[in-house]
mmCIF file of the C-alpha atoms, coordinates in Angstrom:
data_MODEL
# 
_entry.id   MODEL 
# 
loop_
_atom_site.group_PDB 
_atom_site.id 
_atom_site.type_symbol 
_atom_site.label_atom_id 
_atom_site.label_alt_id 
_atom_site.label_comp_id 
_atom_site.label_asym_id 
_atom_site.label_entity_id 
_atom_site.label_seq_id 
_atom_site.pdbx_PDB_ins_code 
_atom_site.Cartn_x 
_atom_site.Cartn_y 
_atom_site.Cartn_z 
_atom_site.occupancy 
_atom_site.B_iso_or_equiv 
_atom_site.pdbx_formal_charge 
_atom_site.auth_seq_id 
_atom_site.auth_comp_id 
_atom_site.auth_asym_id 
_atom_site.auth_atom_id 
_atom_site.pdbx_PDB_model_num 
ATOM 1   C CA . MET A 1 1   ? 0.000   0.000   0.000   1.00 0.00 ? 1   MET A CA 1 
ATOM 2   C CA . GLY A 1 2   ? 1.117   3.561   -0.601  1.00 0.00 ? 2   GLY A CA 1 
ATOM 3   C CA . LYS A 1 3   ? 2.095   6.044   2.062   1.00 0.00 ? 3   LYS A CA 1 
ATOM 4   C CA . GLY A 1 4   ? -0.811  6.955   4.314   1.00 0.00 ? 4   GLY A CA 1 
ATOM 5   C CA . ALA A 1 5   ? -3.001  4.160   3.053   1.00 0.00 ? 5   ALA A CA 1 
ATOM 6   C CA . GLY A 1 6   ? -5.203  2.186   5.369   1.00 0.00 ? 6   GLY A CA 1 
ATOM 7   C CA . SER A 1 7   ? -5.389  -1.540  5.791   1.00 0.00 ? 7   SER A CA 1 
ATOM 8   C CA . VAL A 1 8   ? -8.150  -4.103  5.651   1.00 0.00 ? 8   VAL A CA 1 
ATOM 9   C CA . SER A 1 9   ? -9.027  -6.210  8.680   1.00 0.00 ? 9   SER A CA 1 
ATOM 10  C CA . ILE A 1 10  ? -11.129 -9.327  8.132   1.00 0.00 ? 10  ILE A CA 1 
ATOM 11  C CA . ILE A 1 11  ? -12.997 -10.858 11.052  1.00 0.00 ? 11  ILE A CA 1 
ATOM 12  C CA . GLY A 1 12  ? -14.958 -14.038 10.584  1.00 0.00 ? 12  GLY A CA 1 
ATOM 13  C CA . SER A 1 13  ? -15.834 -17.399 12.034  1.00 0.00 ? 13  SER A CA 1 
ATOM 14  C CA . ALA A 1 14  ? -17.094 -20.718 10.809  1.00 0.00 ? 14  ALA A CA 1 
ATOM 15  C CA . ASP A 1 15  ? -20.624 -20.142 12.073  1.00 0.00 ? 15  ASP A CA 1 
ATOM 16  C CA . GLY A 1 16  ? -21.097 -16.518 11.126  1.00 0.00 ? 16  GLY A CA 1 
ATOM 17  C CA . PRO A 1 17  ? -20.597 -13.962 8.375   1.00 0.00 ? 17  PRO A CA 1 
ATOM 18  C CA . THR A 1 18  ? -17.281 -12.341 7.691   1.00 0.00 ? 18  THR A CA 1 
ATOM 19  C CA . SER A 1 19  ? -16.972 -8.635  8.494   1.00 0.00 ? 19  SER A CA 1 
ATOM 20  C CA . ILE A 1 20  ? -14.479 -6.332  6.775   1.00 0.00 ? 20  ILE A CA 1 
ATOM 21  C CA . PHE A 1 21  ? -13.308 -3.142  8.479   1.00 0.00 ? 21  PHE A CA 1 
ATOM 22  C CA . ILE A 1 22  ? -11.274 -0.430  6.776   1.00 0.00 ? 22  ILE A CA 1 
ATOM 23  C CA . VAL A 1 23  ? -8.623  0.675   9.237   1.00 0.00 ? 23  VAL A CA 1 
ATOM 24  C CA . GLY A 1 24  ? -6.746  3.924   8.841   1.00 0.00 ? 24  GLY A CA 1 
ATOM 25  C CA . LYS A 1 25  ? -3.140  4.743   9.566   1.00 0.00 ? 25  LYS A CA 1 
ATOM 26  C CA . GLY A 1 26  ? -2.174  3.843   13.103  1.00 0.00 ? 26  GLY A CA 1 
ATOM 27  C CA . GLY A 1 27  ? -4.726  1.050   13.351  1.00 0.00 ? 27  GLY A CA 1 
ATOM 28  C CA . ARG A 1 28  ? -7.678  3.378   13.978  1.00 0.00 ? 28  ARG A CA 1 
ATOM 29  C CA . VAL A 1 29  ? -11.061 2.843   12.362  1.00 0.00 ? 29  VAL A CA 1 
ATOM 30  C CA . LYS A 1 30  ? -11.925 5.623   9.895   1.00 0.00 ? 30  LYS A CA 1 
ATOM 31  C CA . LEU A 1 31  ? -14.095 8.470   11.169  1.00 0.00 ? 31  LEU A CA 1 
ATOM 32  C CA . THR A 1 32  ? -16.776 7.780   8.543   1.00 0.00 ? 32  THR A CA 1 
ATOM 33  C CA . THR A 1 33  ? -16.943 4.140   9.668   1.00 0.00 ? 33  THR A CA 1 
ATOM 34  C CA . ARG A 1 34  ? -17.276 5.168   13.320  1.00 0.00 ? 34  ARG A CA 1 
ATOM 35  C CA . ILE A 1 35  ? -20.109 7.563   12.424  1.00 0.00 ? 35  ILE A CA 1 
ATOM 36  C CA . GLN A 1 36  ? -21.900 4.859   10.428  1.00 0.00 ? 36  GLN A CA 1 
ATOM 37  C CA . ASN A 1 37  ? -21.521 2.414   13.324  1.00 0.00 ? 37  ASN A CA 1 
ATOM 38  C CA . TYR A 1 38  ? -22.914 5.019   15.730  1.00 0.00 ? 38  TYR A CA 1 
ATOM 39  C CA . PHE A 1 39  ? -26.074 5.473   13.675  1.00 0.00 ? 39  PHE A CA 1 
ATOM 40  C CA . ARG A 1 40  ? -26.408 1.692   13.252  1.00 0.00 ? 40  ARG A CA 1 
ATOM 41  C CA . ILE A 1 41  ? -26.413 1.334   17.044  1.00 0.00 ? 41  ILE A CA 1 
ATOM 42  C CA . ILE A 1 42  ? -29.092 4.035   17.375  1.00 0.00 ? 42  ILE A CA 1 
ATOM 43  C CA . LYS A 1 43  ? -31.240 2.316   14.738  1.00 0.00 ? 43  LYS A CA 1 
ATOM 44  C CA . ARG A 1 44  ? -30.702 -1.083  16.357  1.00 0.00 ? 44  ARG A CA 1 
ATOM 45  C CA . ASN A 1 45  ? -31.750 0.187   19.802  1.00 0.00 ? 45  ASN A CA 1 
ATOM 46  C CA . ARG A 1 46  ? -34.845 1.850   18.328  1.00 0.00 ? 46  ARG A CA 1 
ATOM 47  C CA . ILE A 1 47  ? -35.892 -1.360  16.576  1.00 0.00 ? 47  ILE A CA 1 
ATOM 48  C CA . LYS A 1 48  ? -35.283 -3.388  19.741  1.00 0.00 ? 48  LYS A CA 1 
ATOM 49  C CA . LYS A 1 49  ? -37.992 -1.354  21.486  1.00 0.00 ? 49  LYS A CA 1 
ATOM 50  C CA . GLN A 1 50  ? -40.458 -2.179  18.687  1.00 0.00 ? 50  GLN A CA 1 
ATOM 51  C CA . ILE A 1 51  ? -40.107 -5.951  19.005  1.00 0.00 ? 51  ILE A CA 1 
ATOM 52  C CA . THR A 1 52  ? -42.901 -7.526  21.038  1.00 0.00 ? 52  THR A CA 1 
ATOM 53  C CA . ALA A 1 53  ? -43.947 -11.142 21.554  1.00 0.00 ? 53  ALA A CA 1 
ATOM 54  C CA . ASN A 1 54  ? -46.175 -12.227 18.654  1.00 0.00 ? 54  ASN A CA 1 
ATOM 55  C CA . PRO A 1 55  ? -44.791 -15.524 17.296  1.00 0.00 ? 55  PRO A CA 1 
ATOM 56  C CA . HIS A 1 56  ? -46.002 -17.573 14.337  1.00 0.00 ? 56  HIS A CA 1 
ATOM 57  C CA . THR A 1 57  ? -44.854 -20.961 13.104  1.00 0.00 ? 57  THR A CA 1 
ATOM 58  C CA . LEU A 1 58  ? -42.916 -21.404 9.874   1.00 0.00 ? 58  LEU A CA 1 
ATOM 59  C CA . GLY A 1 59  ? -45.972 -23.184 8.498   1.00 0.00 ? 59  GLY A CA 1 
ATOM 60  C CA . GLU A 1 60  ? -48.033 -20.061 9.154   1.00 0.00 ? 60  GLU A CA 1 
ATOM 61  C CA . VAL A 1 61  ? -45.354 -17.941 7.498   1.00 0.00 ? 61  VAL A CA 1 
ATOM 62  C CA . VAL A 1 62  ? -45.500 -20.119 4.358   1.00 0.00 ? 62  VAL A CA 1 
ATOM 63  C CA . GLU A 1 63  ? -49.300 -19.869 4.302   1.00 0.00 ? 63  GLU A CA 1 
ATOM 64  C CA . LEU A 1 64  ? -49.070 -16.080 4.576   1.00 0.00 ? 64  LEU A CA 1 
ATOM 65  C CA . MET A 1 65  ? -46.596 -15.898 1.676   1.00 0.00 ? 65  MET A CA 1 
ATOM 66  C CA . LYS A 1 66  ? -48.826 -18.040 -0.517  1.00 0.00 ? 66  LYS A CA 1 
ATOM 67  C CA . ARG A 1 67  ? -52.079 -16.292 0.395   1.00 0.00 ? 67  ARG A CA 1 
ATOM 68  C CA . LYS A 1 68  ? -50.954 -12.663 0.502   1.00 0.00 ? 68  LYS A CA 1 
ATOM 69  C CA . TYR A 1 69  ? -48.011 -12.574 -1.896  1.00 0.00 ? 69  TYR A CA 1 
ATOM 70  C CA . GLY A 1 70  ? -48.708 -15.441 -4.299  1.00 0.00 ? 70  GLY A CA 1 
ATOM 71  C CA . ALA A 1 71  ? -45.532 -17.329 -3.383  1.00 0.00 ? 71  ALA A CA 1 
ATOM 72  C CA . GLU A 1 72  ? -44.850 -20.586 -5.225  1.00 0.00 ? 72  GLU A CA 1 
ATOM 73  C CA . GLU A 1 73  ? -42.436 -23.318 -4.181  1.00 0.00 ? 73  GLU A CA 1 
ATOM 74  C CA . VAL A 1 74  ? -39.326 -23.792 -6.318  1.00 0.00 ? 74  VAL A CA 1 
ATOM 75  C CA . SER A 1 75  ? -38.694 -27.304 -7.635  1.00 0.00 ? 75  SER A CA 1 
ATOM 76  C CA . GLN A 1 76  ? -36.383 -29.292 -5.385  1.00 0.00 ? 76  GLN A CA 1 
ATOM 77  C CA . GLN A 1 77  ? -34.735 -30.695 -8.511  1.00 0.00 ? 77  GLN A CA 1 
ATOM 78  C CA . SER A 1 78  ? -33.654 -27.275 -9.816  1.00 0.00 ? 78  SER A CA 1 
ATOM 79  C CA . HIS A 1 79  ? -29.990 -26.280 -9.836  1.00 0.00 ? 79  HIS A CA 1 
ATOM 80  C CA . ASN A 1 80  ? -30.776 -23.174 -7.768  1.00 0.00 ? 80  ASN A CA 1 
ATOM 81  C CA . TYR A 1 81  ? -32.476 -25.228 -5.042  1.00 0.00 ? 81  TYR A CA 1 
ATOM 82  C CA . LEU A 1 82  ? -29.723 -27.847 -4.886  1.00 0.00 ? 82  LEU A CA 1 
ATOM 83  C CA . GLU A 1 83  ? -26.978 -25.202 -4.615  1.00 0.00 ? 83  GLU A CA 1 
ATOM 84  C CA . GLN A 1 84  ? -28.780 -23.265 -1.879  1.00 0.00 ? 84  GLN A CA 1 
ATOM 85  C CA . ARG A 1 85  ? -29.526 -26.449 0.042   1.00 0.00 ? 85  ARG A CA 1 
ATOM 86  C CA . LYS A 1 86  ? -25.873 -27.479 -0.105  1.00 0.00 ? 86  LYS A CA 1 
ATOM 87  C CA . CYS A 1 87  ? -24.670 -24.093 1.166   1.00 0.00 ? 87  CYS A CA 1 
ATOM 88  C CA . LEU A 1 88  ? -27.282 -23.963 3.916   1.00 0.00 ? 88  LEU A CA 1 
ATOM 89  C CA . LYS A 1 89  ? -26.532 -27.475 5.133   1.00 0.00 ? 89  LYS A CA 1 
ATOM 90  C CA . ALA A 1 90  ? -22.814 -26.727 5.279   1.00 0.00 ? 90  ALA A CA 1 
ATOM 91  C CA . SER A 1 91  ? -23.507 -23.585 7.306   1.00 0.00 ? 91  SER A CA 1 
ATOM 92  C CA . LEU A 1 92  ? -25.853 -25.392 9.705   1.00 0.00 ? 92  LEU A CA 1 
ATOM 93  C CA . VAL A 1 93  ? -23.432 -28.277 10.256  1.00 0.00 ? 93  VAL A CA 1 
ATOM 94  C CA . MET A 1 94  ? -20.628 -25.848 11.094  1.00 0.00 ? 94  MET A CA 1 
ATOM 95  C CA . ARG A 1 95  ? -22.896 -24.015 13.518  1.00 0.00 ? 95  ARG A CA 1 
ATOM 96  C CA . HIS A 1 96  ? -24.636 -26.920 15.245  1.00 0.00 ? 96  HIS A CA 1 
ATOM 97  C CA . ARG A 1 97  ? -22.427 -30.006 14.742  1.00 0.00 ? 97  ARG A CA 1 
ATOM 98  C CA . PRO A 1 98  ? -18.836 -28.845 14.223  1.00 0.00 ? 98  PRO A CA 1 
ATOM 99  C CA . ASP A 1 99  ? -17.689 -32.159 15.714  1.00 0.00 ? 99  ASP A CA 1 
ATOM 100 C CA . LEU A 1 100 ? -18.681 -33.838 12.436  1.00 0.00 ? 100 LEU A CA 1 
ATOM 101 C CA . LEU A 1 101 ? -15.965 -31.947 10.568  1.00 0.00 ? 101 LEU A CA 1 
ATOM 102 C CA . GLY A 1 102 ? -12.926 -32.917 12.635  1.00 0.00 ? 102 GLY A CA 1 
ATOM 103 C CA . GLU A 1 103 ? -9.782  -30.886 12.068  1.00 0.00 ? 103 GLU A CA 1 
ATOM 104 C CA . LEU A 1 104 ? -11.318 -28.993 9.156   1.00 0.00 ? 104 LEU A CA 1 
ATOM 105 C CA . MET A 1 105 ? -13.464 -27.094 11.644  1.00 0.00 ? 105 MET A CA 1 
ATOM 106 C CA . ASP A 1 106 ? -10.455 -25.306 13.131  1.00 0.00 ? 106 ASP A CA 1 
ATOM 107 C CA . LEU A 1 107 ? -9.134  -23.607 9.998   1.00 0.00 ? 107 LEU A CA 1 
ATOM 108 C CA . GLU A 1 108 ? -7.365  -20.305 10.491  1.00 0.00 ? 108 GLU A CA 1 
ATOM 109 C CA . PRO A 1 109 ? -6.705  -17.832 7.674   1.00 0.00 ? 109 PRO A CA 1 
ATOM 110 C CA . PRO A 1 110 ? -3.023  -17.260 6.916   1.00 0.00 ? 110 PRO A CA 1 
ATOM 111 C CA . LYS A 1 111 ? -1.365  -14.089 8.097   1.00 0.00 ? 111 LYS A CA 1 
ATOM 112 C CA . GLY A 1 112 ? 0.023   -11.739 5.524   1.00 0.00 ? 112 GLY A CA 1 
ATOM 113 C CA . GLU A 1 113 ? -0.691  -11.716 1.806   1.00 0.00 ? 113 GLU A CA 1 
ATOM 114 C CA . ASP A 1 114 ? 1.045   -14.878 0.574   1.00 0.00 ? 114 ASP A CA 1 
ATOM 115 C CA . VAL A 1 115 ? -0.938  -15.871 -2.517  1.00 0.00 ? 115 VAL A CA 1 
ATOM 116 C CA . GLU A 1 116 ? -0.135  -19.582 -2.329  1.00 0.00 ? 116 GLU A CA 1 
ATOM 117 C CA . ALA A 1 117 ? -1.049  -19.730 1.360   1.00 0.00 ? 117 ALA A CA 1 
ATOM 118 C CA . LEU A 1 118 ? -4.353  -17.984 0.638   1.00 0.00 ? 118 LEU A CA 1 
ATOM 119 C CA . LYS A 1 119 ? -5.085  -20.428 -2.202  1.00 0.00 ? 119 LYS A CA 1 
ATOM 120 C CA . ALA A 1 120 ? -4.363  -23.385 0.069   1.00 0.00 ? 120 ALA A CA 1 
ATOM 121 C CA . PHE A 1 121 ? -6.614  -21.940 2.786   1.00 0.00 ? 121 PHE A CA 1 
ATOM 122 C CA . TRP A 1 122 ? -9.441  -21.362 0.307   1.00 0.00 ? 122 TRP A CA 1 
ATOM 123 C CA . GLY A 1 123 ? -9.062  -24.930 -0.892  1.00 0.00 ? 123 GLY A CA 1 
ATOM 124 C CA . GLN A 1 124 ? -9.469  -26.182 2.688   1.00 0.00 ? 124 GLN A CA 1 
ATOM 125 C CA . VAL A 1 125 ? -12.552 -23.997 3.164   1.00 0.00 ? 125 VAL A CA 1 
ATOM 126 C CA . GLN A 1 126 ? -14.122 -25.492 0.042   1.00 0.00 ? 126 GLN A CA 1 
ATOM 127 C CA . GLU A 1 127 ? -13.234 -28.998 1.214   1.00 0.00 ? 127 GLU A CA 1 
ATOM 128 C CA . ARG A 1 128 ? -14.905 -28.292 4.567   1.00 0.00 ? 128 ARG A CA 1 
ATOM 129 C CA . GLU A 1 129 ? -18.067 -27.006 2.895   1.00 0.00 ? 129 GLU A CA 1 
ATOM 130 C CA . LYS A 1 130 ? -18.199 -30.026 0.602   1.00 0.00 ? 130 LYS A CA 1 
ATOM 131 C CA . MET A 1 131 ? -17.731 -32.417 3.523   1.00 0.00 ? 131 MET A CA 1 
ATOM 132 C CA . ALA A 1 132 ? -20.466 -30.688 5.550   1.00 0.00 ? 132 ALA A CA 1 
ATOM 133 C CA . ALA A 1 133 ? -22.907 -30.661 2.648   1.00 0.00 ? 133 ALA A CA 1 
ATOM 134 C CA . GLU A 1 134 ? -22.409 -34.384 2.012   1.00 0.00 ? 134 GLU A CA 1 
ATOM 135 C CA . ILE A 1 135 ? -23.171 -35.521 5.571   1.00 0.00 ? 135 ILE A CA 1 
ATOM 136 C CA . ALA A 1 136 ? -26.073 -37.986 5.405   1.00 0.00 ? 136 ALA A CA 1 
ATOM 137 C CA . ASP A 1 137 ? -29.523 -36.667 6.294   1.00 0.00 ? 137 ASP A CA 1 
ATOM 138 C CA . ASP A 1 138 ? -30.033 -39.365 8.922   1.00 0.00 ? 138 ASP A CA 1 
ATOM 139 C CA . ILE A 1 139 ? -27.018 -37.928 10.768  1.00 0.00 ? 139 ILE A CA 1 
ATOM 140 C CA . PHE A 1 140 ? -27.812 -34.270 10.202  1.00 0.00 ? 140 PHE A CA 1 
ATOM 141 C CA . PRO A 1 141 ? -31.355 -33.805 8.833   1.00 0.00 ? 141 PRO A CA 1 
ATOM 142 C CA . ILE A 1 142 ? -32.660 -30.651 7.173   1.00 0.00 ? 142 ILE A CA 1 
ATOM 143 C CA . ASP A 1 143 ? -36.045 -29.841 5.649   1.00 0.00 ? 143 ASP A CA 1 
ATOM 144 C CA . PHE A 1 144 ? -35.443 -26.992 3.217   1.00 0.00 ? 144 PHE A CA 1 
ATOM 145 C CA . HIS A 1 145 ? -37.853 -25.264 0.827   1.00 0.00 ? 145 HIS A CA 1 
ATOM 146 C CA . ILE A 1 146 ? -37.586 -22.199 -1.404  1.00 0.00 ? 146 ILE A CA 1 
ATOM 147 C CA . TYR A 1 147 ? -40.601 -20.012 -2.163  1.00 0.00 ? 147 TYR A CA 1 
ATOM 148 C CA . GLU A 1 148 ? -40.554 -17.512 -4.992  1.00 0.00 ? 148 GLU A CA 1 
ATOM 149 C CA . ILE A 1 149 ? -42.494 -14.254 -5.071  1.00 0.00 ? 149 ILE A CA 1 
ATOM 150 C CA . LYS A 1 150 ? -42.605 -12.639 -8.505  1.00 0.00 ? 150 LYS A CA 1 
ATOM 151 C CA . CYS A 1 151 ? -43.465 -9.028  -9.156  1.00 0.00 ? 151 CYS A CA 1 
ATOM 152 C CA . PRO A 1 152 ? -43.742 -6.701  -12.202 1.00 0.00 ? 152 PRO A CA 1 
ATOM 153 C CA . GLU A 1 153 ? -40.751 -5.246  -14.027 1.00 0.00 ? 153 GLU A CA 1 
ATOM 154 C CA . ASN A 1 154 ? -38.692 -8.432  -14.036 1.00 0.00 ? 154 ASN A CA 1 
ATOM 155 C CA . CYS A 1 155 ? -37.946 -8.516  -10.298 1.00 0.00 ? 155 CYS A CA 1 
ATOM 156 C CA . MET A 1 156 ? -38.133 -11.446 -7.931  1.00 0.00 ? 156 MET A CA 1 
ATOM 157 C CA . MET A 1 157 ? -37.702 -12.489 -4.323  1.00 0.00 ? 157 MET A CA 1 
ATOM 158 C CA . GLN A 1 158 ? -36.900 -15.947 -2.989  1.00 0.00 ? 158 GLN A CA 1 
ATOM 159 C CA . ILE A 1 159 ? -37.498 -16.958 0.625   1.00 0.00 ? 159 ILE A CA 1 
ATOM 160 C CA . GLY A 1 160 ? -35.678 -20.004 1.960   1.00 0.00 ? 160 GLY A CA 1 
ATOM 161 C CA . VAL A 1 161 ? -37.413 -21.847 4.809   1.00 0.00 ? 161 VAL A CA 1 
ATOM 162 C CA . GLU A 1 162 ? -35.744 -24.628 6.841   1.00 0.00 ? 162 GLU A CA 1 
ATOM 163 C CA . THR A 1 163 ? -38.075 -26.228 9.409   1.00 0.00 ? 163 THR A CA 1 
ATOM 164 C CA . VAL A 1 164 ? -35.728 -28.487 11.432  1.00 0.00 ? 164 VAL A CA 1 
ATOM 165 C CA . TRP A 1 165 ? -33.335 -25.733 12.508  1.00 0.00 ? 165 TRP A CA 1 
ATOM 166 C CA . GLN A 1 166 ? -35.875 -22.907 12.111  1.00 0.00 ? 166 GLN A CA 1 
ATOM 167 C CA . VAL A 1 167 ? -34.202 -20.741 9.483   1.00 0.00 ? 167 VAL A CA 1 
ATOM 168 C CA . ILE A 1 168 ? -35.615 -18.084 7.143   1.00 0.00 ? 168 ILE A CA 1 
ATOM 169 C CA . ASP A 1 169 ? -33.501 -16.224 4.603   1.00 0.00 ? 169 ASP A CA 1 
ATOM 170 C CA . GLY A 1 170 ? -34.195 -14.083 1.573   1.00 0.00 ? 170 GLY A CA 1 
ATOM 171 C CA . SER A 1 171 ? -32.599 -13.118 -1.739  1.00 0.00 ? 171 SER A CA 1 
ATOM 172 C CA . PHE A 1 172 ? -33.707 -10.421 -4.168  1.00 0.00 ? 172 PHE A CA 1 
ATOM 173 C CA . SER A 1 173 ? -33.199 -9.338  -7.762  1.00 0.00 ? 173 SER A CA 1 
ATOM 174 C CA . GLY A 1 174 ? -34.221 -6.141  -9.526  1.00 0.00 ? 174 GLY A CA 1 
ATOM 175 C CA . ASP A 1 175 ? -33.251 -2.478  -9.860  1.00 0.00 ? 175 ASP A CA 1 
ATOM 176 C CA . LYS A 1 176 ? -32.310 -0.282  -6.901  1.00 0.00 ? 176 LYS A CA 1 
ATOM 177 C CA . LYS A 1 177 ? -35.857 0.954   -6.249  1.00 0.00 ? 177 LYS A CA 1 
ATOM 178 C CA . THR A 1 178 ? -37.335 -2.529  -6.502  1.00 0.00 ? 178 THR A CA 1 
ATOM 179 C CA . MET A 1 179 ? -34.658 -4.019  -4.233  1.00 0.00 ? 179 MET A CA 1 
ATOM 180 C CA . LYS A 1 180 ? -35.592 -1.514  -1.543  1.00 0.00 ? 180 LYS A CA 1 
ATOM 181 C CA . GLN A 1 181 ? -39.262 -2.556  -1.799  1.00 0.00 ? 181 GLN A CA 1 
ATOM 182 C CA . LEU A 1 182 ? -38.397 -6.259  -1.714  1.00 0.00 ? 182 LEU A CA 1 
ATOM 183 C CA . LYS A 1 183 ? -36.201 -5.834  1.344   1.00 0.00 ? 183 LYS A CA 1 
ATOM 184 C CA . LYS A 1 184 ? -39.098 -4.072  3.057   1.00 0.00 ? 184 LYS A CA 1 
ATOM 185 C CA . LEU A 1 185 ? -41.374 -6.973  2.116   1.00 0.00 ? 185 LEU A CA 1 
ATOM 186 C CA . PHE A 1 186 ? -38.887 -9.471  3.525   1.00 0.00 ? 186 PHE A CA 1 
ATOM 187 C CA . ARG A 1 187 ? -38.774 -7.525  6.798   1.00 0.00 ? 187 ARG A CA 1 
ATOM 188 C CA . GLU A 1 188 ? -42.574 -7.666  6.952   1.00 0.00 ? 188 GLU A CA 1 
ATOM 189 C CA . ILE A 1 189 ? -42.520 -11.448 6.456   1.00 0.00 ? 189 ILE A CA 1 
ATOM 190 C CA . TYR A 1 190 ? -39.814 -11.918 9.077   1.00 0.00 ? 190 TYR A CA 1 
ATOM 191 C CA . PHE A 1 191 ? -41.628 -9.624  11.500  1.00 0.00 ? 191 PHE A CA 1 
ATOM 192 C CA . TYR A 1 192 ? -44.736 -11.788 11.057  1.00 0.00 ? 192 TYR A CA 1 
ATOM 193 C CA . TYR A 1 193 ? -42.647 -14.852 12.013  1.00 0.00 ? 193 TYR A CA 1 
ATOM 194 C CA . GLY A 1 194 ? -41.860 -12.956 15.186  1.00 0.00 ? 194 GLY A CA 1 
ATOM 195 C CA . VAL A 1 195 ? -40.547 -14.041 18.555  1.00 0.00 ? 195 VAL A CA 1 
ATOM 196 C CA . THR A 1 196 ? -41.834 -15.289 21.904  1.00 0.00 ? 196 THR A CA 1 
ATOM 197 C CA . ALA A 1 197 ? -41.499 -13.464 25.226  1.00 0.00 ? 197 ALA A CA 1 
ATOM 198 C CA . GLU A 1 198 ? -38.867 -16.044 26.138  1.00 0.00 ? 198 GLU A CA 1 
ATOM 199 C CA . ASP A 1 199 ? -36.910 -15.222 22.954  1.00 0.00 ? 199 ASP A CA 1 
ATOM 200 C CA . ILE A 1 200 ? -36.883 -11.530 23.887  1.00 0.00 ? 200 ILE A CA 1 
ATOM 201 C CA . LYS A 1 201 ? -35.914 -12.177 27.497  1.00 0.00 ? 201 LYS A CA 1 
ATOM 202 C CA . ASN A 1 202 ? -33.032 -14.518 26.636  1.00 0.00 ? 202 ASN A CA 1 
ATOM 203 C CA . GLU A 1 203 ? -32.088 -12.877 23.313  1.00 0.00 ? 203 GLU A CA 1 
ATOM 204 C CA . THR A 1 204 ? -32.154 -16.241 21.571  1.00 0.00 ? 204 THR A CA 1 
ATOM 205 C CA . GLU A 1 205 ? -30.946 -16.937 18.032  1.00 0.00 ? 205 GLU A CA 1 
ATOM 206 C CA . ARG A 1 206 ? -34.499 -16.406 16.780  1.00 0.00 ? 206 ARG A CA 1 
ATOM 207 C CA . TYR A 1 207 ? -34.569 -12.981 18.423  1.00 0.00 ? 207 TYR A CA 1 
ATOM 208 C CA . LYS A 1 208 ? -31.124 -12.042 17.105  1.00 0.00 ? 208 LYS A CA 1 
ATOM 209 C CA . SER A 1 209 ? -32.072 -13.161 13.586  1.00 0.00 ? 209 SER A CA 1 
ATOM 210 C CA . LEU A 1 210 ? -35.251 -11.074 13.667  1.00 0.00 ? 210 LEU A CA 1 
ATOM 211 C CA . LEU A 1 211 ? -33.337 -8.053  14.908  1.00 0.00 ? 211 LEU A CA 1 
ATOM 212 C CA . ALA A 1 212 ? -30.724 -8.475  12.175  1.00 0.00 ? 212 ALA A CA 1 
ATOM 213 C CA . ALA A 1 213 ? -33.435 -8.761  9.495   1.00 0.00 ? 213 ALA A CA 1 
ATOM 214 C CA . LEU A 1 214 ? -35.237 -5.653  10.722  1.00 0.00 ? 214 LEU A CA 1 
ATOM 215 C CA . CYS A 1 215 ? -31.985 -3.680  10.866  1.00 0.00 ? 215 CYS A CA 1 
ATOM 216 C CA . SER A 1 216 ? -30.917 -4.607  7.319   1.00 0.00 ? 216 SER A CA 1 
# 
């Protein structure tokens, strides 16, 4: 990097998303990043106060999507479904049954910028994902479905629903304006799924997932 340039710090774990922080000279986070984080915290705290106990089952969520938004289930033989199922299963295994992956669970990214070391690490990550995805369903079962909501102007939203481990996720396609509307719709669907009083009290994974969806 040139004189005065910042650096990139990558923080991640096997059971969660990777976060990238731009760090300025001297190891300090940029002022703009600190300001953005400050407003994110304010928004997060405001949304926390809006969450009340009003839970629904995933079955009720699916019925809502079909009735209100015309959602249709994607074929479980489609390439899109099979790829998403593989990625989800790998993620769930790493989160809930890391013991099934042995030494591959404890991978650590290489320090520095050695290209060959990074390639080798990425190869191990792919091997771990493949191993997790191929674990037999009788050892680690999942029940995954994708529902598609189509809208005008060539835009689309897909909602993934996994009933064993209680997971909902969404993906969107369209222009900038449409994406904003679809994200709002996804928040409405996730808010309908809701949380119990116990979830709120103990800040369970269901509560944290709802909060993250509403803050996105």
